[in-house]
C-alpha positions as CSV (number, residue, x, y, z in Angstrom):
1,M,-18.0,-14.6,-38.5
2,P,-20.6,-17.1,-37.3
3,E,-23.1,-15.8,-34.7
4,K,-22.0,-18.4,-32.1
5,K,-18.4,-17.4,-32.4
6,F,-19.3,-13.7,-32.1
7,Q,-21.4,-14.4,-28.9
8,E,-18.5,-16.4,-27.4
9,L,-16.1,-13.5,-28.1
10,E,-18.6,-11.0,-26.6
11,I,-18.9,-13.1,-23.4
12,E,-15.1,-13.3,-23.1
13,V,-14.8,-9.5,-23.6
14,K,-17.4,-8.9,-20.9
15,Q,-15.5,-11.2,-18.6
16,L,-12.2,-9.5,-19.3
17,I,-13.8,-6.1,-18.7
18,K,-15.2,-7.3,-15.4
19,I,-11.8,-8.8,-14.3
20,S,-10.1,-5.6,-15.4
21,Q,-12.4,-3.5,-13.2
22,Q,-11.8,-5.8,-10.3
23,L,-8.0,-5.5,-10.7
24,K,-8.4,-1.7,-10.9
25,D,-10.4,-1.7,-7.7
26,V,-7.8,-3.9,-5.9
27,N,-5.0,-1.7,-7.2
28,E,-6.7,1.4,-5.9
29,D,-7.2,-0.3,-2.5
30,L,-3.6,-1.4,-2.3
31,F,-2.5,2.1,-3.3
32,Q,-4.5,3.6,-0.4
33,K,-3.1,1.0,2.1
34,N,0.4,1.7,0.9
35,S,-0.1,5.4,1.3
36,S,-1.4,4.8,4.9
37,L,1.5,2.6,5.7
38,L,4.0,5.1,4.3
39,E,2.5,7.8,6.6
40,E,2.6,5.5,9.6
41,N,6.2,4.5,8.8
42,K,7.2,8.2,8.7
43,N,5.5,8.8,12.1
44,L,7.2,5.7,13.6
45,S,10.5,6.9,12.2
46,K,10.1,10.3,13.9
47,S,9.1,8.6,17.2
48,L,12.1,6.3,17.0
49,G,14.4,9.3,16.3
50,V,13.0,11.1,19.3
51,A,13.4,8.0,21.5
52,K,17.0,7.5,20.4
53,N,17.8,11.1,21.1
54,G,16.3,10.9,24.5
55,I,18.0,7.7,25.4
56,S,21.4,9.1,24.2
57,K,20.9,12.2,26.4
58,I,20.1,10.0,29.4
59,I,23.1,7.7,28.8
60,N,25.4,10.8,28.4
61,K,24.0,12.3,31.5
62,Y,24.8,9.2,33.6
63,K,28.2,8.9,32.0
64,T,29.1,12.5,33.1
65,D,27.7,12.1,36.6
């Protein structure tokens, strides 16, 4: 293989490694954000459940009065 061709391939491989690392970093960041959003969603669902329960109790109380 000619030296020039080898150098070109070496440059491409280095670029691919760099891009691969960037994608890995982005993927890890998105995973962390997804985990945070999942936890926040669970908390909001719990709060919504409590609010619905409270509203139902209030409505039922006024219906029986």
